[in-house]
C-alpha positions as CSV (number, residue, x, y, z in Angstrom):
1,M,14.5,2.8,-4.8
2,D,14.9,-0.7,-5.2
3,M,11.9,-2.5,-5.3
4,T,13.5,-5.7,-6.4
5,D,12.3,-7.5,-3.0
6,A,9.1,-6.1,-2.6
7,R,6.4,-8.3,-2.2
8,W,3.1,-6.9,-3.4
9,R,-0.4,-7.7,-1.5
10,T,-3.8,-6.1,-3.0
11,A,-5.4,-4.3,-0.1
12,T,-8.2,-6.7,1.2
13,R,-11.0,-4.3,1.2
14,S,-10.1,-3.2,-2.8
15,S,-12.1,-6.2,-4.5
16,N,-15.9,-4.8,-4.6
17,N,-15.0,-1.1,-5.6
18,G,-14.5,-1.2,-9.5
19,G,-11.0,-1.9,-9.7
20,A,-9.7,1.3,-7.7
21,C,-7.4,-1.2,-5.8
22,V,-3.7,-0.3,-4.2
23,E,-0.6,-2.7,-3.6
24,V,1.1,-2.6,-0.4
25,A,4.9,-3.9,-0.1
26,D,5.6,-3.5,3.8
27,N,8.6,-6.2,3.7
28,L,11.0,-4.0,3.2
29,P,13.4,-2.8,5.7
30,G,12.4,1.2,6.6
31,R,9.6,1.3,4.0
32,V,6.0,0.7,2.9
33,L,5.6,1.1,-0.9
34,V,2.3,1.7,-2.0
35,R,1.0,1.4,-6.0
36,D,-2.1,1.7,-7.7
37,S,-3.0,-1.9,-8.9
38,K,-4.2,-0.8,-12.3
39,D,-0.9,1.2,-13.3
40,R,1.7,-0.7,-11.8
41,D,4.3,1.4,-13.4
42,G,3.0,4.7,-12.6
43,G,4.8,5.6,-9.5
44,T,5.0,4.5,-5.9
45,L,4.5,5.9,-2.6
46,A,7.0,5.0,-0.1
47,F,6.1,5.7,3.7
48,A,8.0,5.2,7.2
49,P,6.5,2.1,8.8
50,A,5.4,4.3,11.8
51,A,3.5,6.7,9.3
52,W,2.1,3.9,7.4
53,S,0.6,2.2,10.6
54,S,-0.7,5.4,11.8
55,F,-2.3,6.0,8.4
56,V,-3.8,2.4,8.3
57,D,-5.2,2.6,12.3
58,S,-7.3,5.9,11.6
59,V,-9.1,4.4,8.6
60,R,-9.9,1.8,10.7
61,R,-11.0,4.0,13.6
62,S,-13.1,5.7,10.8
63,G,-14.7,2.7,10.1
64,R,-13.7,2.8,5.8
């Protein structure tokens, strides 16, 4: 998977949890990438944009 143009950003709620952070790149066509900010070379998950959006909406509704 080519991630050359991925623009990574840290999750907005990750600053107060002791370094348990994720980074998201949602600028690539047809996929959203997610990785662990502490282990950037440890692997990357890829989601379809609709699946990622559904996940984020669900987390927001749950208040977490």
